[in-house]
C-alpha positions, 0 to 999 in steps of 0.5 A: 500500500502507498505510504500515507505520507507519500500520498499526502505529499502529492495532495499538498502539491500545488494544483498547477502540478496536479492537473492533467498536464494542462495546469488544470485542477481536477475537481474545482468548485464549479457549480452551475449558474442559475440558468444551468440549474433550471435544467434539473434534475441534475444529480440528486443526493444518495441514500446512505445504506446502514453499513459496509456490506462486503467482507474483505480479506484480512489486513487488506483494507487500508486505514481510514487515513490511507483510504482518504489519501487514495480517494483524493489521489483518485479524484485529483489524478485519475479523474482529471484524465478520464472524468467518468464520475463526478464527486461533489466537493464535500465527498470523502472516502468515509462517506463514499464507503457508506453510500457506494461501497462497491465503487469505493472498493474499486477506487481503493483497488485501482489506487493501491500500489502495493503489489500484494494488497493490490492483487488481493483487492482486485480478486475481491472486486472480481468475486463481489462482482460475480456474486452480486451481478451473476448470482444475486442478479443485482443491478445498481449504479454502485455496481456499474460505476465501480466496474467502469472504474475497475476497467478504466484503471485496472486493466493494466494493473491487474492480471485481467486477461480475457476479463476485459471483454467479460467486464465490458459486457457486464457494464453493457448489461447493467446499463441496459437493465437499468435502462440508462440507454433510453428515456425513462419508461421507453425501453422495448419491454415497457413498450411491448408489455406495459407494467410487466416489470416494476422499476425495482424488480424483486429489489434487485434492479433499481431502475431510476425513475428520473434521469440525472446528469449522473445517469447521463454521464454514466451511460456515456462513460459506458459507451466510451469504455466498451467502445474503446475496448472494442476498437483496440481489439478490432471488434464492434461489440459494445454498448450501441449508440442511440438517439437518447445517448446523443441527447445525453451528450448534448445535455452534458455539453450544455449544463457542464455540471461537472468540470470534466463533462466537456472532456468526456463529451469530446472523448465520446465524440472522437470515439464515435468516429474511431468506432466507425473506422473499426467497423470499416476494418472489420467489414473489409477484413471479413472479405479482404481482397484487392477489390474490397480495399478499393473502398478504403479511400472513400471511407478514409476521406469521409472519416477524416472530414468528420474528424476535422469537423469535430476538431473545429468545434472544440472550445479553446481550452480543449485544444490544449488539453492533453487527454483530448488531443491524444484522443484526437490524434489516436482517432486520426491514426485509427482512420488513416492506418486503414491504408495499411490494409490496401498496401497488402494487396497493391504496391504504392508504386503501382496504385493509381490512387494516390490517397493511400500514400497520403493516408500513410503520411498523415498517419505517420504525422499523427503518430508523431503528434500523439507522442509529442502530446504524451511527452507533455504529461508530468511524471505524476500524471502517470499515476492516473493513466487509464486503459484507453491511454495505454491502449492508444500507446500500444496502437501507436507503437504497433502502427509505427513499427508496421510502417517502419518495416513496410516493404514497398519500393515507393515507401521510405522506411528511413522516413519513419525512423527519421520522423520518430525516435521511438526508443528515445520516447520509450526511454522518456516514459520509462524514466517517468515511471521509474520516478513513481517506483521510488514511491514505495522506497524500494518495494516492488509496486505496479509501476516497477512491473511496467518499467520492466515491460517497457524496457523490454519493448525498448530493446525490441524497438531498437532491434527493429530500428537497427535493421537498416543503417543506424541513424540519428533522428532529426525530428523528435517529439518535444522534450526528448533529446536527439540522441543516437540509437547507439546511446541506448543499448538493447538488453537481452535482444538476442535471447529475446529473439531466440525465445521467439524462434525468429531470425531477424524481423520480417514484415509480419502479417495482420495476425501477428500484429493482432496478437500479444507482441513478444509477451508485451503486457503478459497476463494483462493483455486481453485478446 
């Protein structure tokens, strides 16, 4: 568990250093004005249950003081990067533990850094979720919010494996059963069989009678989390978008009840476009041929136009928001990397459609811009890095490497290496994570595991980059030194390659890139 003193030192850091890399405080006192209050109901008070309903393993629950530190760090660091839940200013760990015990437990689980207690808490969350949702049939906002937080910040902290898909579908089921995806009383069951199922079915399904901004925010958060999971794994299964969710989007954008609502709104808008690119990928992949890939150009043009429209609508303060900008660049990459499907069938030098080359160049520029953005985050911001950000990072690396080894007479692989010095960027990220390792004063924590994994990835990227004549990159992300690859020595590359039964680095097919790469994120990567 994180030392209380260490946690307290973070909490007393000036707000300009505790934001999302933009100098913003995560939860400022920003109550809506009178005009906004006229749009009630917003978020009503919560009924307090009598006591904590779950039995936890011995010695795993933090002290009240440590729990308060975890809660405040989650509120300041985690929610500034992904504002899927809003707490009022007077909310405390003790109060949340009473009002929403499962959400509280999930927050403690994803905020803890001690490896032993960390894993024990994660196991407790899984067991409680299975018992309450599957066995007992309970449906509540507490369970839904808890699972959303557990997915968002627990995926790369716990050995979840295929549970990412399971939890994503559970979140979708909870959202549907609570009828948060539609106007009150407008579910299909109510329309076909009026009064067939009461709002509180056997006391297990607590369907809210009215919609608050919390309900709207939660429905949008469920869409963003489940759709992101589907996008990163080239699938289309997630909470379906609907006209009502579009109404929720507009309501949150208008009322701005919570400081992070605008961020969430634009993350969702960008994810809507990214999910369309995923649908195109899946549909073309089902019947992939030279003829089917001819459709990629028009799709890419249309999606790029939609992305440009969304970016032009962004308020000025979001244009400099690192989280939103990272998502925007990732969406651009998701769109334009579709061109990589085309070059598997037609060489750039013989393709009559020049848009394929344009898309690859746009994709490379977006990769560099994403890395420029990620470098801007403060070292302590990594505490709150969530699963969408880490998955974006994985996508960026894989796309970059694919372009770095693309075998085509018309494609200059050295351009990729000159544009982005991936090993140096990885070195920078490892350095930031290494500073967090020191929080435990020598004890292994969740960050030390990430450092080991990223060091292995850095060695692998060096192997790829050094296939051709080693060069110093002339264009690097900001704040990354222009150092020669010779200054960053790969560790154990030969042994690593031998363990993979590989001779050199060929240009692999799509199946390779969809699989777990060299054990990257072992036990954490969900496919």
